[in-house]
C-alpha positions in Angstrom: -32.4 13.5 -3.6 -34.4 10.6 -5.0 -32.6 7.3 -4.9 -33.6 4.6 -7.4 -33.4 1.8 -4.8 -34.2 -1.2 -7.1 -31.7 -0.3 -9.8 -29.0 0.7 -7.4 -29.5 -2.5 -5.4 -28.6 -4.4 -8.5 -25.2 -2.6 -8.3 -24.7 -3.4 -4.7 -26.4 -0.5 -3.0 -28.0 -1.2 0.4 -29.6 0.6 3.3 -26.2 0.7 5.0 -24.9 3.0 2.3 -28.1 5.0 2.3 -27.5 5.9 6.0 -24.0 7.1 5.3 -24.8 9.1 2.2 -24.6 12.9 2.6 -25.0 14.1 -1.0 -26.0 17.6 -2.2 -29.5 18.3 -3.5 -28.3 18.2 -7.1 -26.2 15.1 -6.7 -27.1 11.5 -7.7 -25.6 8.3 -6.5 -23.2 6.3 -8.7 -20.6 3.5 -8.3 -17.0 3.6 -9.5 -16.4 0.9 -12.2 -12.9 1.9 -13.2 -10.3 4.6 -12.6 -8.1 5.9 -15.4 -5.8 8.6 -14.0 -7.9 11.7 -13.5 -11.0 10.1 -15.1 -13.4 7.7 -13.5 -15.9 5.4 -15.1 -19.2 5.4 -13.1 -22.3 3.2 -13.2 -25.8 4.2 -12.1 -29.4 3.2 -12.9 -29.1 4.8 -16.4 -25.8 3.2 -17.5 -22.1 4.1 -17.6 -20.6 7.6 -17.9 -17.3 9.4 -17.2 -16.6 11.7 -14.3 -13.9 13.8 -12.7 -13.2 14.8 -9.1 -14.4 18.3 -8.2 -11.6 20.7 -7.3 -13.0 21.2 -3.8 -12.9 17.4 -3.2 -9.2 17.2 -4.3 -8.3 20.2 -2.1 -9.5 18.4 1.0 -8.4 14.9 0.1 -4.7 14.2 -0.6 -3.9 10.6 0.4 -4.4 7.9 -2.1 -6.7 6.0 0.3 -8.9 9.1 0.4 -9.6 9.1 -3.3 -12.3 7.0 -5.0 -11.3 3.5 -6.1 -13.1 0.7 -7.9 -16.2 -0.3 -6.0 -16.7 3.0 -4.2 -20.0 4.8 -4.1 -19.9 8.6 -4.9 -22.1 11.6 -5.0 -21.9 13.0 -8.5 -23.5 16.0 -10.2 -24.3 15.6 -13.9 -26.3 17.9 -16.1 -27.9 17.0 -19.5 -25.4 17.5 -22.3 -22.3 17.3 -20.0 -19.5 15.0 -21.2 -18.4 14.5 -17.6 -20.0 14.3 -14.2 -18.5 16.0 -11.2 -17.8 14.0 -8.1 -18.4 16.0 -4.9 -18.2 13.3 -2.2 -17.1 9.8 -1.4 -19.6 7.7 0.6 -18.2 5.9 3.5 -16.8 2.4 2.7 -18.4 -0.7 4.2 -15.4 -2.9 3.4 -12.1 -2.3 1.7 -9.1 -4.2 0.3 -5.8 -2.4 0.4 -2.1 -3.1 0.6 1.0 -1.2 1.3 2.2 0.6 -1.7 5.1 -1.1 -3.5 8.6 -0.2 -2.5 9.6 1.7 0.6 6.6 4.0 0.7 4.3 3.8 3.7 1.2 4.8 1.8 -1.8 2.6 1.3 -2.8 1.5 -2.2 -6.6 0.9 -2.4 -7.4 -2.3 -4.4 -11.2 -2.2 -4.2 -14.0 -1.0 -1.9 -17.3 -2.3 -0.8 -16.5 -5.8 -1.7 -18.6 -8.6 -0.2 -16.2 -11.5 -1.0 -12.6 -11.7 -2.0 -11.7 -14.8 -4.0 -8.0 -15.5 -3.6 -6.8 -17.4 -6.7 -3.7 -19.6 -6.7 -2.6 -22.0 -9.4 -1.9 -25.6 -8.3 0.9 -25.6 -10.9 3.9 -23.5 -9.8 2.0 -20.8 -8.0 0.8 -22.5 -4.8 2.3 -20.6 -1.8 1.0 -20.9 1.7 2.8 -17.8 3.0 1.4 -15.6 0.3 -2.1 -17.1 0.9 -1.9 -16.2 4.6 -0.8 -12.7 3.7 -3.8 -12.2 1.5 -6.1 -13.6 4.1 -4.8 -11.1 6.7 -5.7 -8.1 4.5 -9.0 -9.5 3.4 -10.0 -10.0 7.1 -8.7 -6.6 8.0 -10.9 -5.0 5.4 -14.1 -6.7 6.5 -14.8 -8.8 3.4 -15.4 -12.6 3.4 -12.5 -14.6 1.9 -12.7 -17.6 -0.5 -9.8 -19.7 -1.8 -9.8 -20.9 -5.4 -7.2 -23.3 -6.6 -6.9 -23.3 -10.4 -5.2 -25.3 -13.2 -6.1 -28.6 -11.5 -5.7 -30.3 -14.9 -1.9 -29.7 -14.6 -1.4 -31.6 -11.3 -2.0 -35.1 -10.0 -4.9 -35.6 -7.7 -2.5 -36.5 -4.9 -0.8 -33.1 -5.3 -4.1 -31.3 -5.1 -5.0 -33.2 -1.9 -1.6 -32.3 -0.4 -2.1 -28.6 -1.1 -5.6 -28.6 0.4 -4.3 -30.5 3.5 -1.5 -28.0 3.8 -4.0 -25.1 3.9 -6.1 -26.9 6.5 -3.1 -27.8 8.6 -2.3 -24.1 8.9 -5.6 -23.6 10.7 -7.2 -22.0 7.7 -11.0 -22.7 7.7 -11.9 -20.6 4.7 -14.0 -22.3 2.0 -11.9 -23.8 -0.8 -13.0 -24.5 -4.4 -11.0 -26.0 -7.2 -11.2 -25.2 -10.9 -9.8 -26.1 -14.3 -10.4 -23.5 -17.0 -9.5 -26.1 -19.6 -11.8 -28.9 -18.6 -14.4 -26.6 -16.9 -14.4 -28.9 -13.9 -15.4 -26.8 -10.9 -16.9 -23.9 -13.0 -20.4 -24.7 -11.7 -19.2 -24.5 -8.1 -17.8 -21.0 -8.8 -21.1 -19.9 -10.4 -23.0 -21.0 -7.3 -20.9 -18.7 -5.2 -21.9 -15.7 -7.2 -25.1 -14.1 -5.7 -27.0 -11.3 -7.4 -26.2 -7.8 -6.1 -23.1 -9.0 -4.3 -19.5 -7.9 -5.3 -16.7 -10.3 -5.7 -13.0 -9.3 -6.1 -10.6 -11.8 -7.7 -7.0 -11.4 -6.5 -3.8 -13.4 -7.2 -0.6 -13.5 -9.2 -0.5 -13.0 -12.9 -1.4 -16.0 -15.1 -3.4 -18.0 -12.5 -6.5 -17.9 -14.6 -8.5 -15.0 -13.1 -9.3 -13.3 -16.5 -10.0 -16.5 -18.2 -12.5 -17.5 -15.5 -14.2 -14.1 -15.7 -14.4 -14.4 -19.5 -16.1 -17.8 -19.0 -18.6 -16.2 -16.4 -19.3 -13.3 -18.7 -19.7 -15.6 -21.8 -17.3 -13.7 -24.0 -13.6 -12.6 -24.1 -14.1 -9.2 -22.5 -10.9 -9.4 -20.4 -7.8 -9.5 -22.6 -5.7 -12.6 -22.2 -2.5 -13.9 -23.8 -1.5 -17.4 -24.8 -0.5 -20.0 -22.2 3.2 -20.6 -21.9 4.9 -23.9 -22.4 4.9 -24.5 -18.7 1.1 -24.3 -18.6 1.0 -21.0 -16.8 -1.0 -18.2 -18.3 0.4 -14.9 -19.5 -2.7 -12.9 -18.9 -2.6 -9.1 -19.0 -5.3 -7.5 -16.9 -4.0 -3.9 -16.9 -6.6 -2.2 -14.8 -9.2 -3.0 -12.2 -12.8 -2.9 -13.4 -16.2 -3.6 -11.9 -18.3 -5.9 -14.2 -21.9 -6.8 -14.0 -22.6 -10.5 -14.8 -25.7 -11.7 -16.5 -26.8 -13.5 -13.4 -26.6 -10.3 -11.4 -23.3 -10.7 -9.5 -20.6 -8.0 -9.8 -17.0 -9.0 -10.2 -13.7 -7.1 -10.1 -10.7 -8.5 -11.9 -7.2 -7.3 -10.8 -3.8 -7.1 -12.3 -1.5 -9.8 -10.9 -0.1 -9.0 -7.5 2.9 -11.0 -6.1 3.9 -8.3 -3.6 1.1 -7.7 -1.1 2.6 -5.6 1.8 0.5 -5.3 4.9 0.1 -2.4 7.3 -2.1 -1.7 10.3 -3.5 -5.2 10.2 -3.8 -6.3 13.8 -7.4 -7.5 13.6 -6.8 -9.2 10.3 -3.8 -11.1 11.8 -5.9 -12.1 14.8 -8.7 -13.4 12.5 -6.4 -15.2 10.1 -4.2 -16.8 12.8 -7.1 -17.6 15.1 -5.4 -20.8 16.4 -2.4 -18.8 17.6 -4.6 -16.0 19.0 -6.4 -18.6 21.1 -3.2 -20.0 22.4 -1.8 -16.6 23.2 -4.5 -16.2 25.9 -2.6 -18.9 27.9 0.8 -17.1 27.9 2.1 -15.9 31.3 2.7 -12.3 30.1 -0.1 -10.3 28.5 2.4 -8.5 26.3 4.1 -11.7 25.2 5.6 -11.4 21.7 5.8 -15.2 21.4 9.5 -15.3 20.6 11.8 -15.8 23.6 9.5 -15.1 26.6 9.2 -17.8 29.2 6.0 -19.8 29.6 4.8 -18.8 26.2 1.9 -21.1 25.1 2.5 -20.3 21.4 6.1 -21.4 21.3 5.2 -24.4 23.5 2.7 -25.5 20.8 5.3 -25.1 18.1 7.8 -27.3 20.1 5.1 -30.0 20.6 4.2 -30.0 16.9 0.6 -28.7 17.5 1.5 -25.7 15.3 3.8 -26.0 12.3 7.0 -24.1 12.3 6.2 -22.5 9.0 2.8 -21.3 10.2 4.3 -19.8 13.3 7.2 -18.1 11.4 4.8 -16.5 9.0 2.7 -15.2 11.9 5.7 -13.6 13.6 6.9 -12.1 10.2 3.5 -10.6 9.4 3.0 -9.3 13.0 6.4 -7.5 12.9 5.8 -6.2 9.4 2.4 -4.8 10.3 3.8 -3.1 13.4 6.8 -1.6 11.6 4.8 -0.1 8.8 2.0 1.0 11.1 4.6 3.0 13.1 6.1 4.4 9.9 2.7 5.4 8.6 1.7 7.1 11.9 5.0 9.0 11.9 4.5 10.2 8.4 0.9 11.3 9.1 2.1 13.2 12.1 4.8 14.9 10.0 2.2 15.9 7.4 -0.1 17.2 10.1 2.6 19.3 11.7 3.6 20.7 8.3 0.0 21.6 7.6 -0.3 23.4 10.9 2.9 25.3 10.1 1.6 26.4 6.7 -1.7 27.6 8.3 0.3 29.5 10.9 2.6 31.1 8.3 -0.4 32.2 6.2 -2.0 33.7 9.3 1.2 35.7 10.1 1.3 37.0 6.5 -2.2 38.3 6.7 -1.6 40.0 10.0 1.5 41.8 8.6 
């Protein structure tokens, strides 16, 4: 299989993916730009085309996290004259962004894959929320991408309020780069453009109406992403309805996302350690190695809270996210074991039927 390195590199391909790829002799490489139910929009060196999952692939892959999502690389077979390509394999992901599915389910929902940077967007006007920001940072770190923070709608708040919000972020021990932006005055747009490197993939996440789609329209230079009018409060009512990978004129790739206020976490121990590095460092000084940092004696973390070295809010969010991750990780493991046991039962039953 011949790989067009130069063209695919412009879509984010690298030697890392080349080492993972195990495609058939008749397959080519393509990247998932969008997912519409049972159809996928793919991009390769020749342009965009539609594809479907091969029956053999769907037979062996059932979980939502096992199916291609925006940003994935796939092995696809496409013959001249075919309306659709046929996806035979999913190439291993280098990074991912996922969340617990909404509601009581313990499934993962894949947001994007093979993202280099995740830009967490919060509006300075009504949307600023430190707990939600820390939640996003946990899952970004867990998935292996680099996080950025973008505070938008700076034209709607006083300078003192913006300084307070940035100080709040820093006081929580968050050392992630922060940029500010006004889509109205365009102040800060050049800083965002400088972040975007050719061949790198950037995923924009945040609540509805914080300005993600308007910003991407500005970067693209036209109104490609549908938006709605701004409300009387100054908050946008933008309507991104699907995730889509877009190639900018400068060579960077961006993914817009529908607004997400609920961002449940699961199996995120390393992400929590990275996002709450100040608490992780203090935990090394606790008397007990299995200290949960709640009621245990000689706990370095609770001592830091009592002395004011760590804010109460920052500590409480750490405990909440740790407990939430542990709860859903256990539920997820139990569900997978149940599915595994059921699969073994079905195989055994089929074997018995054949023998009789």
